[in-house]
N, C-alpha and C positions, 0 to 999 in steps of 0.2 A: 486748348482748342480754339481755332480761329472762328471769330464771329462772322455771321452771314451779312452780306450786303444786299439789301432789297431795293429794287428800282421800279418805280411805277411811272410809266409813260403814257398810259391810257386812262380814261375815266374809271374811277373806282370809288367804292364806299368802304372805309376802313373803320372797323369797330373791334371790340374785344369781348371775349368770353372765356372763362376758366384759364386765365393767363395765356391765352392764345390770341394772336392777331387774326381776325376774321376779315377776309378780303372778298367783297362782292363785286363782280365785274358785270355791269349792266349790259354791255354789248353782247355778251355770250350767256348771260344768266348763270354764270359759273361762280361757285363759292369755294375759296381755298382758305387754308389756315397755315399759320407758322408760329412756332414757339417764340414768344417775345424775348425770353432769356438767351436765345441763340442769335439774336440780331445785334450787330455792332453799328451798322450804318443803314439809314433808311432815307431814300431820295424820292421826293415828290416832284414829278416833272410833267404835270398836266393841270390845266386851269379848272378841270372838272372833277378833281379829286375832293372828296369829302372825308374828313377825319374827325372822330369824336374826341372830346376832351379826355375821356377815360383812356383812350389809346395813348394820347400824348403823355398823360401822367404815368402810365405804366412803362412807356418807352424810356422816359427820363429816370424813373426809379431803377431801371436796369442799365443805366448809363449808355443809352443808345444815342448816337449823334443823328439828329433829324435835320435834313437839308431840304430847303425849298428852292424851286427854280422859277424864273420869270417866264414871260410868254415867248422869249427867244430861246428857251431851253437851257439857259445858263444859271448855275447856282447863285443865289442871291442872299439866302438866309441860313443861319445855323442855330439850332436850339440844343442846349446842353443842360445836364443836371447841375444844380447849384450845390449839392451835398454829396460829393463822390467818394469821401474817405472818412474813416472814423477819427483820424487825427488831423482833420482838415484845418482847424483853427491853429493848431501848433505849427503845421507846415506853412500856412500862410505867414505866420509871424517869422519863421526862419527864412522864408523867401524875401520878405520885406527887409529883414536885417542883414541880408547877404552883403558882404563887403565889396567895394569897388575892385580890389585886386582879384577876388574870387570870380567876379563877373568877367573880368578881362581874361583870366585864364580859361574860363568856360567858353568864351567867344573865340579865343585863339584855337581851342580844340575843334570847335564847330567849323570854323573857316578852313582849317587844315583838312578836316574830313570831307568837306564839300568839294574843295579843289581837287583833292586826291580822287574822289569819285568821278568828278568831271574828266580828269585825265584818263582814268580807266575806261570810261565810256567812249572816249575818243579812240583809245587803243582797240576797243571792240570793233569799231567801224573803220579802222585803219586810217584815222584822221591824225594829223600831226599833233602830238601832245607834249613835246619836250618843254615848251614854254610853261605849260601848266604844272608839269612835274617840278620844274625849277622853282616855281612860285611857292610850292608847299613848304619848303624849308625856310622861306623868307618871312613867313607869317609870324609876327611878334605878338606879345601880350596885348590883347585888345585890338589886334590887327591894326596897329598904329600906322603901318605903311599902306593901308587900304588895299591889300592884296586881293580881297574878294572882288572889288570893283575892277581891278586890272584883269583878273581871271574872267570875269563876266564879259568884259569888252571883247576879249579874244574868243571866248567860248561861243558867244552868239553869232559872231561873224563867220564862224567856221562849222558849226554843228549841222547846218542844212545845206549841203552842196547844191541842191536843186533850187535854193533861194539865196543866191550870192549876196544880195543886199538886205538880208533879213535883219530886222531890229526887234528886240523883245519889248513889247508894249501891250498892256491889257486891252487897249482899243485898237491894236495894230492888225495888219492883214494876217490871214492864215499862214502858218499853223499856230498863231497866237491863240486862236479860239480853242484849239485842242490843249494847249498848255494851260490855259485858264481853267478849263474843265478838270483836267487832271490834278492841278494844284489845289483846286477847291476840295476835291475828294481827300487829298493828302492832308490839307489843313484841318479838315474835320476830324480825321483819324488822330492827328497829333493833339488837337484840342481835347478830344474825348479821353485820350490816354493821360493827359496832364491832369484833368479833373479826377480821373481814377486814381492818380498818384497823390491826390490831395493838394495839388498846386493850382495857382490862379493863372489862367492863360493870359490875363491882361498884363501882368508885370514881367516885362522882358529882361533879358540879360544884356541885350544890345538895342533892339528896336524900342523906340520910346514915343512913337507918334501918339499924341493925346487923343486922336480920333479913332485909334485902332484898339478894338477890344481884345485882340488876339496877338499881342506883341510877342509873348513867350512862345506861342505856337509857331509864329513866323520865324523865330530864332531856331527852334529845335528842328523844324522841317527842312532846313537848308541842306544838310547832307543827304536827305532823302529825295531831293528834287531830281537828281540824275536818273532815278528809277522811273519817274514820270517821263522825263525826256527820252528815255529809252523806248517807252511805249509809243511816244509821238514820232520818234525817228522811224520806227517800224511801220507806222501808219503812213507816213510820208513816202517811204520807200515803196510801199504797196500801191498807194493811190496817186502819187505825183501831185499835180496841181489841183486835184479834185478833193478839197478838204472842207466840205460843208457840214461836218459833225453829223454824219449819218448814224442810224441805229447800230450798224456794225462797228463804227468807230467808238461810239459810246460804250458798247459792250467790252471792247478792249480796254478802255480807260477804267471801267468799273471793275476790272480784274486787278487793279493796282493793289488793293489790300491783301490779295492772296499771292502776290509775286514772291518768289524765293529770294531771300537776301541772306548774306552772311554777316553775323554780328558776334563778336567775341569768339571767333573761330567755330561758330555753330550756325547751321543752316536753319532758317525758320521763315514762315510767312511774314511779309512786311508788317502787317498789323501787330503781330506778336513782338516783332523787333522794336517797333515804336514803343510798346509798353515797357520793354526792357530799358529803352533810352530814357523815358520819363522817370522810371523808378530809380535809375542811376543819378538823374538830376536831383531828385528828392534827397538822395544820400549826400550829394555834394552840398546842398543847402543846409542839411542838419550837421555837417562837419565830419561825417564818417568816411568820406571819400573825396578825392580830387579829380577823379576820372569819369568823363562822360562816355557811355557806351554808344558808339555810332556804327552804322553798317559799313562794310567794306565792299567795293564793287568789283569783284573778280569776274572776268568774262566767262570763265568756265561754268558758271552757274546757269548760263542762258543757252 
């Protein structure tokens, strides 16, 4: 069952009673409830939200990813459970002891899946993708030829025909703001699933930034990024140059966890697919598998 994504963009008081999240909305004197065990992602996007410690404790106990936003409505914080799996200590040790050849093979699979999905996204929008298709077969162990960067250079130059000079940058002009928002949601989903699989999101297979607490999440989310890009492309095609992160745009981006994806020849919501990916990664670290399960991006699903 896919977990719910709850978004709070107005003042609210959040407390808990009988394993339920109790939501008091002062503007309307309305009280709502939601089962905590059914929540996967909870986003706080208003400076006048009050949340009790009891709620936070129960959310984390149920492996809910809690995201906080700043006064410009962009995600800035992520809170996760520290104890997400019964074999966590064992899996941490296996992750730490992973060999360099294994990490290189896993990164090769990751880059190939990412570029392949980028090429298929281009095919969906009838954009030239031959260059990307050719790059997939050139990815070597550890991506020694840096095919990911080559693909990214071509990809971002061509993905938004309405913005011919577009450059991907966290602080750049729109639609970078939409991409940032979507990737923050995706990153939280991946980090949550890694914790649920008994893995430490900090220890990456490729990313190694000493200031990044989510290196492994940044690794694993790479082949899923084109699904976020697809949502942003649809928003751009609908709104043109008017990309101020409106409530309607947020609603579309908040639908990312429920997007249909195909993984291992089966169709499932993206949130469930991520769980299968992180579970397959845990098997690779324990030595029972060498294959990471990543989604395939066929246009027919959309």
